[in-house]
C-alpha positions as CSV (number, residue, x, y, z in Angstrom):
1,M,0.0,0.0,0.0
2,K,1.4,3.4,-1.0
3,L,1.2,6.7,0.8
4,I,2.1,9.6,-1.5
5,V,3.0,12.9,0.3
6,E,3.8,16.3,-1.1
7,K,7.3,17.3,0.2
8,D,6.0,20.6,1.6
9,K,3.5,18.7,3.8
10,L,6.4,16.9,5.7
11,N,8.5,19.4,7.6
12,I,11.2,16.8,8.4
13,T,13.2,14.3,6.4
14,P,11.3,11.1,5.5
15,E,13.9,9.1,7.5
16,L,13.4,11.2,10.6
17,F,9.6,10.9,10.2
18,M,9.9,7.1,10.1
19,R,12.0,7.0,13.2
20,Q,9.5,9.3,15.0
21,A,6.8,6.9,13.9
22,G,8.6,4.0,15.7
23,Y,10.4,2.5,12.8
24,T,14.0,1.2,12.7
25,Y,16.3,1.7,9.8
26,L,17.3,-1.4,7.9
27,R,19.8,-2.0,5.1
28,D,19.4,-5.2,3.1
29,R,22.9,-6.7,3.0
30,H,22.1,-8.5,-0.3
31,T,20.6,-5.7,-2.3
32,G,21.9,-2.6,-0.5
33,K,18.4,-1.1,-0.3
34,D,17.4,1.1,2.6
35,S,14.1,0.6,4.4
36,F,12.4,0.8,7.8
37,A,10.6,-1.7,9.9
38,R,8.3,-1.7,13.0
39,R,7.3,-4.8,14.9
40,A,3.6,-5.6,14.9
41,G,4.0,-7.7,18.0
42,S,6.6,-8.8,20.5
43,N,8.6,-11.0,18.1
44,F,10.7,-9.9,15.1
45,Y,7.8,-11.1,12.8
46,P,5.2,-10.0,11.9
47,R,6.6,-6.5,11.1
48,F,5.5,-3.5,9.1
49,H,8.1,-2.8,6.4
50,V,8.4,0.5,4.5
51,Y,10.5,1.5,1.4
52,I,10.8,5.2,0.6
53,N,11.1,6.7,-2.8
54,E,11.8,10.4,-2.9
55,G,11.2,12.5,-6.0
56,D,11.5,16.2,-6.6
57,E,8.1,17.1,-5.3
58,K,6.7,13.9,-3.7
59,I,7.6,11.2,-1.3
60,V,6.2,7.7,-1.7
61,F,6.0,5.5,1.4
62,N,5.5,1.9,0.2
63,L,4.1,-0.2,3.1
64,H,3.6,-3.9,3.6
65,L,3.4,-6.4,6.4
66,D,6.0,-9.1,6.5
67,Q,4.3,-12.1,8.1
68,K,7.5,-14.3,8.5
69,K,11.1,-14.6,7.4
70,P,12.0,-16.5,4.3
71,S,11.0,-20.1,4.6
72,Y,14.2,-21.7,3.4
73,Q,17.9,-20.7,3.3
74,G,18.9,-18.6,0.3
75,A,15.4,-17.4,-0.3
76,R,14.7,-13.7,0.0
77,A,11.0,-13.9,-0.7
78,H,8.7,-13.9,2.3
79,S,5.0,-14.0,3.1
80,A,3.9,-10.4,2.9
81,E,0.6,-8.6,2.9
82,Y,0.3,-5.4,0.8
83,E,-3.3,-4.7,1.8
84,G,-5.7,-5.8,4.5
85,E,-7.0,-4.6,7.9
86,A,-3.6,-4.4,9.6
87,V,-1.9,-2.6,6.7
88,E,-4.8,-0.2,6.4
89,R,-4.7,0.6,10.2
90,E,-1.0,1.3,10.0
91,M,-1.4,3.5,7.0
92,E,-4.0,5.5,8.8
93,R,-1.7,5.9,11.8
94,L,1.1,7.2,9.5
95,K,-1.3,9.6,7.8
96,G,-2.4,10.9,11.2
97,L,1.2,11.6,12.1
98,I,1.7,13.7,9.0
99,A,-1.4,15.7,9.5
């Protein structure tokens, strides 16, 4: 699920916003991609996972819910939800923090 925000609506950097929203910075050691994650419970999984794409005028927060880690060694794919009640609630929470 994507949240698209005009840059002038966010008075801090996207990275600082994610940290203030309770997310932790992650760097994928295989791809080198930066992202942010926030636990949805007491364990490492499930977790909310956000990638940020920043353009000249807009910031895109791409949110999904990682249900579990990859099932077998060498796999990077995992069970993720890109929509649904939990993802929608988290998206509304993030929107509320921006407003």
